[in-house]
PDB file of N, CA, C and O in Angstrom:
ATOM      1  N   UNK A   1       1.008  -1.008   0.063  1.00  0.00           N
ATOM      2  CA  UNK A   1      -0.197  -0.281  -0.009  1.00  0.00           C
ATOM      3  C   UNK A   1       0.915   1.041  -0.304  1.00  0.00           C
ATOM      4  O   UNK A   1       2.074   0.813   0.041  1.00  0.00           O
ATOM      5  N   UNK A   2       0.645   2.311  -0.878  1.00  0.00           N
ATOM      6  CA  UNK A   2       1.431   3.302  -0.870  1.00  0.00           C
ATOM      7  C   UNK A   2       0.388   4.131  -0.322  1.00  0.00           C
ATOM      8  O   UNK A   2      -0.827   4.143  -0.521  1.00  0.00           O
ATOM      9  N   UNK A   3       1.282   4.949   0.552  1.00  0.00           N
ATOM     10  CA  UNK A   3       0.932   6.099   1.404  1.00  0.00           C
ATOM     11  C   UNK A   3       0.446   7.093   0.879  1.00  0.00           C
ATOM     12  O   UNK A   3       0.068   7.994   1.627  1.00  0.00           O
ATOM     13  N   UNK A   4       0.348   7.196  -0.118  1.00  0.00           N
ATOM     14  CA  UNK A   4       0.073   8.587  -1.008  1.00  0.00           C
ATOM     15  C   UNK A   4      -1.079   8.094  -2.206  1.00  0.00           C
ATOM     16  O   UNK A   4      -1.501   8.656  -3.216  1.00  0.00           O
ATOM     17  N   UNK A   5      -1.286   7.133  -1.748  1.00  0.00           N
ATOM     18  CA  UNK A   5      -2.486   6.802  -2.976  1.00  0.00           C
ATOM     19  C   UNK A   5      -3.668   7.177  -2.259  1.00  0.00           C
ATOM     20  O   UNK A   5      -3.916   7.267  -1.057  1.00  0.00           O
ATOM     21  N   UNK A   6      -4.605   7.453  -3.728  1.00  0.00           N
ATOM     22  CA  UNK A   6      -6.213   8.302  -3.119  1.00  0.00           C
ATOM     23  C   UNK A   6      -6.873   7.651  -2.142  1.00  0.00           C
ATOM     24  O   UNK A   6      -7.769   8.331  -1.640  1.00  0.00           O
ATOM     25  N   UNK A   7      -6.672   6.015  -1.475  1.00  0.00           N
ATOM     26  CA  UNK A   7      -7.573   6.099  -0.632  1.00  0.00           C
ATOM     27  C   UNK A   7      -6.544   5.539   0.744  1.00  0.00           C
ATOM     28  O   UNK A   7      -6.559   4.498   1.400  1.00  0.00           O
ATOM     29  N   UNK A   8      -5.664   6.806   0.799  1.00  0.00           N
ATOM     30  CA  UNK A   8      -4.905   6.102   1.865  1.00  0.00           C
ATOM     31  C   UNK A   8      -5.330   6.306   3.468  1.00  0.00           C
ATOM     32  O   UNK A   8      -5.084   5.551   4.408  1.00  0.00           O
ATOM     33  N   UNK A   9      -6.015   7.516   3.470  1.00  0.00           N
ATOM     34  CA  UNK A   9      -6.771   7.440   5.052  1.00  0.00           C
ATOM     35  C   UNK A   9      -7.554   6.279   5.105  1.00  0.00           C
ATOM     36  O   UNK A   9      -7.517   5.553   6.099  1.00  0.00           O
ATOM     37  N   UNK A  10      -8.471   5.957   3.840  1.00  0.00           N
ATOM     38  CA  UNK A  10      -9.339   4.854   4.500  1.00  0.00           C
ATOM     39  C   UNK A  10      -8.352   3.471   4.752  1.00  0.00           C
ATOM     40  O   UNK A  10      -8.804   2.567   5.456  1.00  0.00           O
ATOM     41  N   UNK A  11      -7.227   3.366   4.255  1.00  0.00           N
ATOM     42  CA  UNK A  11      -6.511   2.462   4.059  1.00  0.00           C
ATOM     43  C   UNK A  11      -5.751   2.200   5.730  1.00  0.00           C
ATOM     44  O   UNK A  11      -5.948   1.380   6.626  1.00  0.00           O
ATOM     45  N   UNK A  12      -4.932   3.228   5.569  1.00  0.00           N
ATOM     46  CA  UNK A  12      -4.407   3.464   6.701  1.00  0.00           C
ATOM     47  C   UNK A  12      -4.691   4.260   7.888  1.00  0.00           C
ATOM     48  O   UNK A  12      -3.895   4.168   8.823  1.00  0.00           O
ATOM     49  N   UNK A  13      -5.710   5.032   7.998  1.00  0.00           N
ATOM     50  CA  UNK A  13      -6.166   5.981   8.751  1.00  0.00           C
ATOM     51  C   UNK A  13      -5.566   7.219   8.863  1.00  0.00           C
ATOM     52  O   UNK A  13      -4.674   7.476   8.055  1.00  0.00           O
ATOM     53  N   UNK A  14      -5.987   8.368  10.027  1.00  0.00           N
ATOM     54  CA  UNK A  14      -5.572   9.557   9.423  1.00  0.00           C
ATOM     55  C   UNK A  14      -3.700   9.481   9.835  1.00  0.00           C
ATOM     56  O   UNK A  14      -3.366   8.692  10.718  1.00  0.00           O
ATOM     57  N   UNK A  15      -2.764  10.217   9.232  1.00  0.00           N
ATOM     58  CA  UNK A  15      -1.909  10.376   9.605  1.00  0.00           C
ATOM     59  C   UNK A  15      -1.280  10.716  10.685  1.00  0.00           C
ATOM     60  O   UNK A  15      -1.717  11.719  11.250  1.00  0.00           O
ATOM     61  N   UNK A  16      -0.163  10.059  11.265  1.00  0.00           N
ATOM     62  CA  UNK A  16       0.495  10.408  12.273  1.00  0.00           C
ATOM     63  C   UNK A  16       1.401  11.874  12.329  1.00  0.00           C
ATOM     64  O   UNK A  16       1.868  12.348  13.365  1.00  0.00           O
ATOM     65  N   UNK A  17       1.515  12.400  11.115  1.00  0.00           N
ATOM     66  CA  UNK A  17       2.426  13.729  11.215  1.00  0.00           C
ATOM     67  C   UNK A  17       1.989  14.700  10.049  1.00  0.00           C
ATOM     68  O   UNK A  17       2.239  14.434   8.874  1.00  0.00           O
ATOM     69  N   UNK A  18       1.351  15.788  10.425  1.00  0.00           N
ATOM     70  CA  UNK A  18       1.431  16.779   9.325  1.00  0.00           C
ATOM     71  C   UNK A  18       1.878  17.742   9.331  1.00  0.00           C
ATOM     72  O   UNK A  18       1.482  18.585  10.136  1.00  0.00           O
ATOM     73  N   UNK A  19       2.870  18.007   8.451  1.00  0.00           N
ATOM     74  CA  UNK A  19       3.640  19.166   8.154  1.00  0.00           C
ATOM     75  C   UNK A  19       3.182  20.357   7.171  1.00  0.00           C
ATOM     76  O   UNK A  19       2.998  20.213   5.963  1.00  0.00           O
ATOM     77  N   UNK A  20       3.035  21.522   7.868  1.00  0.00           N
ATOM     78  CA  UNK A  20       2.614  22.618   7.153  1.00  0.00           C
ATOM     79  C   UNK A  20       3.947  22.973   6.353  1.00  0.00           C
ATOM     80  O   UNK A  20       5.082  23.182   6.781  1.00  0.00           O
ATOM     81  N   UNK A  21       3.427  22.973   5.003  1.00  0.00           N
ATOM     82  CA  UNK A  21       4.801  23.547   3.974  1.00  0.00           C
ATOM     83  C   UNK A  21       4.514  24.733   3.340  1.00  0.00           C
ATOM     84  O   UNK A  21       5.423  25.078   2.585  1.00  0.00           O
ATOM     85  N   UNK A  22       3.543  25.502   3.380  1.00  0.00           N
ATOM     86  CA  UNK A  22       2.871  26.404   2.773  1.00  0.00           C
ATOM     87  C   UNK A  22       3.786  27.541   2.423  1.00  0.00           C
ATOM     88  O   UNK A  22       3.643  28.176   1.378  1.00  0.00           O
ATOM     89  N   UNK A  23       5.015  27.875   3.570  1.00  0.00           N
ATOM     90  CA  UNK A  23       6.204  28.334   3.327  1.00  0.00           C
ATOM     91  C   UNK A  23       6.764  28.274   1.697  1.00  0.00           C
ATOM     92  O   UNK A  23       6.856  29.212   0.905  1.00  0.00           O
ATOM     93  N   UNK A  24       7.087  26.889   1.502  1.00  0.00           N
ATOM     94  CA  UNK A  24       7.769  26.580   0.861  1.00  0.00           C
ATOM     95  C   UNK A  24       7.156  25.720  -0.613  1.00  0.00           C
ATOM     96  O   UNK A  24       7.819  24.927  -1.281  1.00  0.00           O
ATOM     97  N   UNK A  25       5.903  26.084  -0.840  1.00  0.00           N
ATOM     98  CA  UNK A  25       4.654  25.369  -1.583  1.00  0.00           C
ATOM     99  C   UNK A  25       5.130  25.473  -2.986  1.00  0.00           C
ATOM    100  O   UNK A  25       4.825  24.722  -3.913  1.00  0.00           O
ATOM    101  N   UNK A  26       6.069  26.701  -3.027  1.00  0.00           N
ATOM    102  CA  UNK A  26       6.648  26.793  -4.421  1.00  0.00           C
ATOM    103  C   UNK A  26       7.472  26.207  -5.115  1.00  0.00           C
ATOM    104  O   UNK A  26       7.396  26.046  -6.333  1.00  0.00           O
ATOM    105  N   UNK A  27       8.595  25.724  -4.173  1.00  0.00           N
ATOM    106  CA  UNK A  27       9.241  24.540  -4.558  1.00  0.00           C
ATOM    107  C   UNK A  27       8.849  23.231  -4.633  1.00  0.00           C
ATOM    108  O   UNK A  27       9.477  22.378  -5.261  1.00  0.00           O
ATOM    109  N   UNK A  28       7.761  23.016  -3.975  1.00  0.00           N
ATOM    110  CA  UNK A  28       7.140  21.976  -4.142  1.00  0.00           C
ATOM    111  C   UNK A  28       7.026  21.681  -5.645  1.00  0.00           C
ATOM    112  O   UNK A  28       7.451  20.749  -6.327  1.00  0.00           O
ATOM    113  N   UNK A  29       6.247  22.883  -5.964  1.00  0.00           N
ATOM    114  CA  UNK A  29       5.414  23.001  -7.377  1.00  0.00           C
ATOM    115  C   UNK A  29       6.687  22.580  -8.643  1.00  0.00           C
ATOM    116  O   UNK A  29       6.760  21.864  -9.642  1.00  0.00           O
ATOM    117  N   UNK A  30       7.629  23.582  -7.818  1.00  0.00           N
ATOM    118  CA  UNK A  30       9.267  23.875  -8.885  1.00  0.00           C
ATOM    119  C   UNK A  30       9.427  22.293  -9.182  1.00  0.00           C
ATOM    120  O   UNK A  30       9.630  21.889 -10.327  1.00  0.00           O
ATOM    121  N   UNK A  31       9.323  21.439  -8.086  1.00  0.00           N
ATOM    122  CA  UNK A  31       9.955  20.092  -7.956  1.00  0.00           C
ATOM    123  C   UNK A  31       8.887  19.094  -9.100  1.00  0.00           C
ATOM    124  O   UNK A  31       9.333  18.253  -9.881  1.00  0.00           O
ATOM    125  N   UNK A  32       7.711  19.384  -8.969  1.00  0.00           N
ATOM    126  CA  UNK A  32       6.985  18.731  -9.634  1.00  0.00           C
ATOM    127  C   UNK A  32       7.037  18.768 -10.989  1.00  0.00           C
ATOM    128  O   UNK A  32       6.765  17.820 -11.726  1.00  0.00           O
ATOM    129  N   UNK A  33       7.508  20.243 -11.452  1.00  0.00           N
ATOM    130  CA  UNK A  33       7.187  20.629 -12.968  1.00  0.00           C
ATOM    131  C   UNK A  33       8.421  19.973 -13.543  1.00  0.00           C
ATOM    132  O   UNK A  33       8.532  19.767 -14.752  1.00  0.00           O
ATOM    133  N   UNK A  34       9.446  19.616 -12.564  1.00  0.00           N
ATOM    134  CA  UNK A  34      10.407  19.305 -13.251  1.00  0.00           C
ATOM    135  C   UNK A  34      10.644  18.020 -13.676  1.00  0.00           C
ATOM    136  O   UNK A  34      11.745  17.732 -14.145  1.00  0.00           O
ATOM    137  N   UNK A  35       9.631  17.083 -13.563  1.00  0.00           N
ATOM    138  CA  UNK A  35       9.084  16.091 -14.165  1.00  0.00           C
ATOM    139  C   UNK A  35       7.614  16.016 -14.873  1.00  0.00           C
ATOM    140  O   UNK A  35       6.670  15.236 -14.749  1.00  0.00           O
ATOM    141  N   UNK A  36       7.834  17.134 -15.642  1.00  0.00           N
ATOM    142  CA  UNK A  36       6.796  17.566 -16.397  1.00  0.00           C
ATOM    143  C   UNK A  36       6.512  16.109 -17.408  1.00  0.00           C
ATOM    144  O   UNK A  36       5.409  16.190 -17.949  1.00  0.00           O
ATOM    145  N   UNK A  37       7.198  14.946 -17.729  1.00  0.00           N
ATOM    146  CA  UNK A  37       6.504  14.157 -18.810  1.00  0.00           C
ATOM    147  C   UNK A  37       5.611  13.323 -18.070  1.00  0.00           C
ATOM    148  O   UNK A  37       4.609  12.784 -18.538  1.00  0.00           O
ATOM    149  N   UNK A  38       6.000  13.245 -16.951  1.00  0.00           N
ATOM    150  CA  UNK A  38       5.081  12.532 -15.669  1.00  0.00           C
ATOM    151  C   UNK A  38       3.969  12.989 -14.712  1.00  0.00           C
ATOM    152  O   UNK A  38       3.256  12.321 -13.963  1.00  0.00           O
ATOM    153  N   UNK A  39       4.031  14.690 -15.008  1.00  0.00           N
ATOM    154  CA  UNK A  39       3.000  15.235 -14.284  1.00  0.00           C
ATOM    155  C   UNK A  39       2.166  15.924 -15.083  1.00  0.00           C
ATOM    156  O   UNK A  39       0.988  15.739 -14.778  1.00  0.00           O
ATOM    157  N   UNK A  40       2.364  16.767 -16.140  1.00  0.00           N
ATOM    158  CA  UNK A  40       1.896  17.128 -17.282  1.00  0.00           C
ATOM    159  C   UNK A  40       0.652  17.370 -16.960  1.00  0.00           C
ATOM    160  O   UNK A  40       0.306  18.428 -16.435  1.00  0.00           O
ATOM    161  N   UNK A  41      -0.131  16.427 -17.237  1.00  0.00           N
ATOM    162  CA  UNK A  41      -1.886  16.458 -16.976  1.00  0.00           C
ATOM    163  C   UNK A  41      -2.118  16.893 -15.853  1.00  0.00           C
ATOM    164  O   UNK A  41      -2.913  17.808 -15.641  1.00  0.00           O
ATOM    165  N   UNK A  42      -1.432  16.278 -14.946  1.00  0.00           N
ATOM    166  CA  UNK A  42      -2.206  16.335 -13.063  1.00  0.00           C
ATOM    167  C   UNK A  42      -2.051  18.175 -12.802  1.00  0.00           C
ATOM    168  O   UNK A  42      -2.862  18.917 -12.248  1.00  0.00           O
ATOM    169  N   UNK A  43      -0.560  18.559 -13.494  1.00  0.00           N
ATOM    170  CA  UNK A  43      -0.413  20.110 -13.616  1.00  0.00           C
ATOM    171  C   UNK A  43      -1.596  20.908 -14.336  1.00  0.00           C
ATOM    172  O   UNK A  43      -2.116  21.949 -13.935  1.00  0.00           O
ATOM    173  N   UNK A  44      -1.860  20.284 -15.330  1.00  0.00           N
ATOM    174  CA  UNK A  44      -2.882  21.516 -15.811  1.00  0.00           C
ATOM    175  C   UNK A  44      -3.813  21.498 -15.081  1.00  0.00           C
ATOM    176  O   UNK A  44      -4.073  22.538 -14.477  1.00  0.00           O
ATOM    177  N   UNK A  45      -4.776  20.121 -14.846  1.00  0.00           N
ATOM    178  CA  UNK A  45      -5.650  20.289 -13.688  1.00  0.00           C
ATOM    179  C   UNK A  45      -5.550  20.770 -12.513  1.00  0.00           C
ATOM    180  O   UNK A  45      -6.499  21.195 -11.854  1.00  0.00           O
ATOM    181  N   UNK A  46      -4.558  20.742 -12.214  1.00  0.00           N
ATOM    182  CA  UNK A  46      -4.205  21.318 -10.822  1.00  0.00           C
ATOM    183  C   UNK A  46      -4.178  22.828 -10.533  1.00  0.00           C
ATOM    184  O   UNK A  46      -4.443  23.449  -9.503  1.00  0.00           O
ATOM    185  N   UNK A  47      -3.733  23.276 -11.886  1.00  0.00           N
ATOM    186  CA  UNK A  47      -3.494  24.763 -12.229  1.00  0.00           C
ATOM    187  C   UNK A  47      -4.615  25.550 -12.390  1.00  0.00           C
ATOM    188  O   UNK A  47      -4.502  26.758 -12.179  1.00  0.00           O
ATOM    189  N   UNK A  48      -5.990  24.950 -12.826  1.00  0.00           N
ATOM    190  CA  UNK A  48      -7.588  25.498 -12.657  1.00  0.00           C
ATOM    191  C   UNK A  48      -7.845  25.447 -11.187  1.00  0.00           C
ATOM    192  O   UNK A  48      -8.276  26.404 -10.543  1.00  0.00           O
ATOM    193  N   UNK A  49      -7.537  24.199 -10.662  1.00  0.00           N
ATOM    194  CA  UNK A  49      -8.067  23.888  -9.083  1.00  0.00           C
ATOM    195  C   UNK A  49      -7.490  24.916  -8.130  1.00  0.00           C
ATOM    196  O   UNK A  49      -8.053  25.273  -7.095  1.00  0.00           O
ATOM    197  N   UNK A  50      -6.254  25.386  -8.589  1.00  0.00           N
ATOM    198  CA  UNK A  50      -5.394  26.505  -7.714  1.00  0.00           C
ATOM    199  C   UNK A  50      -6.067  27.520  -7.892  1.00  0.00           C
ATOM    200  O   UNK A  50      -6.668  27.923  -6.896  1.00  0.00           O
ATOM    201  N   UNK A  51      -6.202  28.180  -8.974  1.00  0.00           N
ATOM    202  CA  UNK A  51      -7.259  29.380  -9.330  1.00  0.00           C
ATOM    203  C   UNK A  51      -8.325  29.273  -8.940  1.00  0.00           C
ATOM    204  O   UNK A  51      -8.593  30.338  -8.384  1.00  0.00           O
ATOM    205  N   UNK A  52      -9.336  28.455  -8.870  1.00  0.00           N
ATOM    206  CA  UNK A  52     -10.165  28.334  -8.263  1.00  0.00           C
ATOM    207  C   UNK A  52     -10.140  27.897  -6.344  1.00  0.00           C
ATOM    208  O   UNK A  52     -11.105  27.510  -5.685  1.00  0.00           O
ATOM    209  N   UNK A  53      -9.256  28.042  -6.039  1.00  0.00           N
ATOM    210  CA  UNK A  53      -8.733  27.850  -4.548  1.00  0.00           C
ATOM    211  C   UNK A  53      -9.461  26.703  -3.885  1.00  0.00           C
ATOM    212  O   UNK A  53      -9.981  26.846  -2.778  1.00  0.00           O
ATOM    213  N   UNK A  54      -9.500  25.617  -4.528  1.00  0.00           N
ATOM    214  CA  UNK A  54     -10.153  24.562  -4.349  1.00  0.00           C
ATOM    215  C   UNK A  54      -9.326  23.946  -2.945  1.00  0.00           C
ATOM    216  O   UNK A  54      -8.129  23.659  -2.920  1.00  0.00           O
ATOM    217  N   UNK A  55     -10.217  23.834  -1.883  1.00  0.00           N
ATOM    218  CA  UNK A  55      -9.658  23.286  -0.438  1.00  0.00           C
ATOM    219  C   UNK A  55      -9.191  22.296  -0.908  1.00  0.00           C
ATOM    220  O   UNK A  55      -7.994  22.581  -0.937  1.00  0.00           O
ATOM    221  N   UNK A  56      -9.344  20.753  -1.531  1.00  0.00           N
ATOM    222  CA  UNK A  56      -8.889  19.959  -1.334  1.00  0.00           C
ATOM    223  C   UNK A  56      -7.110  20.104  -1.527  1.00  0.00           C
ATOM    224  O   UNK A  56      -6.190  19.867  -0.744  1.00  0.00           O
ATOM    225  N   UNK A  57      -7.138  20.606  -2.950  1.00  0.00           N
ATOM    226  CA  UNK A  57      -6.112  21.421  -3.512  1.00  0.00           C
ATOM    227  C   UNK A  57      -5.232  21.737  -2.990  1.00  0.00           C
ATOM    228  O   UNK A  57      -4.112  21.226  -2.972  1.00  0.00           O
ATOM    229  N   UNK A  58      -5.645  22.684  -2.460  1.00  0.00           N
ATOM    230  CA  UNK A  58      -4.737  23.616  -1.350  1.00  0.00           C
ATOM    231  C   UNK A  58      -4.115  22.994  -0.219  1.00  0.00           C
ATOM    232  O   UNK A  58      -3.040  23.278   0.310  1.00  0.00           O
ATOM    233  N   UNK A  59      -4.997  22.050   0.093  1.00  0.00           N
ATOM    234  CA  UNK A  59      -4.539  21.017   1.504  1.00  0.00           C
ATOM    235  C   UNK A  59      -3.792  20.399   1.064  1.00  0.00           C
ATOM    236  O   UNK A  59      -2.757  20.505   1.722  1.00  0.00           O
ATOM    237  N   UNK A  60      -3.608  19.258  -0.349  1.00  0.00           N
ATOM    238  CA  UNK A  60      -2.424  18.717  -0.558  1.00  0.00           C
ATOM    239  C   UNK A  60      -1.291  19.365  -0.908  1.00  0.00           C
ATOM    240  O   UNK A  60      -0.245  19.007  -0.367  1.00  0.00           O
ATOM    241  N   UNK A  61      -1.275  20.321  -1.765  1.00  0.00           N
ATOM    242  CA  UNK A  61      -0.227  21.395  -1.789  1.00  0.00           C
ATOM    243  C   UNK A  61       0.673  22.016  -0.503  1.00  0.00           C
ATOM    244  O   UNK A  61       1.884  22.235  -0.493  1.00  0.00           O
ATOM    245  N   UNK A  62      -0.169  22.199   0.424  1.00  0.00           N
ATOM    246  CA  UNK A  62       0.617  22.994   1.953  1.00  0.00           C
ATOM    247  C   UNK A  62       0.447  22.233   2.916  1.00  0.00           C
ATOM    248  O   UNK A  62       0.019  22.699   3.972  1.00  0.00           O
ATOM    249  N   UNK A  63       0.747  20.847   2.788  1.00  0.00           N
ATOM    250  CA  UNK A  63       0.454  19.960   3.478  1.00  0.00           C
ATOM    251  C   UNK A  63       1.262  19.043   2.933  1.00  0.00           C
ATOM    252  O   UNK A  63       1.233  18.962   1.705  1.00  0.00           O
ATOM    253  N   UNK A  64       2.364  17.946   3.849  1.00  0.00           N
ATOM    254  CA  UNK A  64       2.697  16.657   3.510  1.00  0.00           C
ATOM    255  C   UNK A  64       2.597  16.056   5.257  1.00  0.00           C
ATOM    256  O   UNK A  64       2.841  16.513   6.374  1.00  0.00           O
ATOM    257  N   UNK A  65       2.000  14.560   4.567  1.00  0.00           N
ATOM    258  CA  UNK A  65       1.537  13.775   5.178  1.00  0.00           C
ATOM    259  C   UNK A  65       2.219  12.638   5.641  1.00  0.00           C
ATOM    260  O   UNK A  65       2.611  11.910   4.729  1.00  0.00           O
ATOM    261  N   UNK A  66       2.510  12.221   6.912  1.00  0.00           N
ATOM    262  CA  UNK A  66       3.196  10.879   7.045  1.00  0.00           C
ATOM    263  C   UNK A  66       2.500   9.869   8.246  1.00  0.00           C
ATOM    264  O   UNK A  66       1.821  10.291   9.181  1.00  0.00           O
ATOM    265  N   UNK A  67       2.748   8.811   8.056  1.00  0.00           N
ATOM    266  CA  UNK A  67       2.096   7.739   8.614  1.00  0.00           C
ATOM    267  C   UNK A  67       3.444   6.889   9.229  1.00  0.00           C
ATOM    268  O   UNK A  67       4.413   6.641   8.512  1.00  0.00           O
ATOM    269  N   UNK A  68       3.359   6.446  10.778  1.00  0.00           N
ATOM    270  CA  UNK A  68       4.551   5.617  11.076  1.00  0.00           C
ATOM    271  C   UNK A  68       3.646   3.990  10.834  1.00  0.00           C
ATOM    272  O   UNK A  68       2.477   3.709  11.094  1.00  0.00           O
ATOM    273  N   UNK A  69       4.585   3.278  10.331  1.00  0.00           N
ATOM    274  CA  UNK A  69       4.083   1.865  10.010  1.00  0.00           C
ATOM    275  C   UNK A  69       4.776   1.154  11.335  1.00  0.00           C
ATOM    276  O   UNK A  69       5.971   1.286  11.597  1.00  0.00           O
ATOM    277  N   UNK A  70       3.854   0.384  12.129  1.00  0.00           N
ATOM    278  CA  UNK A  70       3.747  -0.377  13.007  1.00  0.00           C
ATOM    279  C   UNK A  70       4.215  -2.135  12.949  1.00  0.00           C
ATOM    280  O   UNK A  70       3.364  -2.978  13.233  1.00  0.00           O
ATOM    281  N   UNK A  71       5.302  -2.454  12.649  1.00  0.00           N
ATOM    282  CA  UNK A  71       5.297  -3.773  12.247  1.00  0.00           C
ATOM    283  C   UNK A  71       5.091  -4.694  13.613  1.00  0.00           C
ATOM    284  O   UNK A  71       5.222  -4.013  14.629  1.00  0.00           O
ATOM    285  N   UNK A  72       4.766  -6.235  13.885  1.00  0.00           N
ATOM    286  CA  UNK A  72       4.486  -6.975  14.859  1.00  0.00           C
ATOM    287  C   UNK A  72       5.783  -7.820  14.730  1.00  0.00           C
ATOM    288  O   UNK A  72       5.998  -8.745  15.513  1.00  0.00           O
TER     289      UNK A  72
END
């Protein structure tokens, strides 16, 4: 299970750590843009959502989520 899949909260529960990275969100976008061949379609869709101030898109951009895996 990838922790960045669309259903990660349903599969893993809420993240253990959430970092607000809004101060460096532009750097995150630049890093994504650097992988144009893999992200071009996503970026086109995201641009529209950012213009509309879509809350889910802004939360994804401005927060990094982490899960702690507990092995038995």
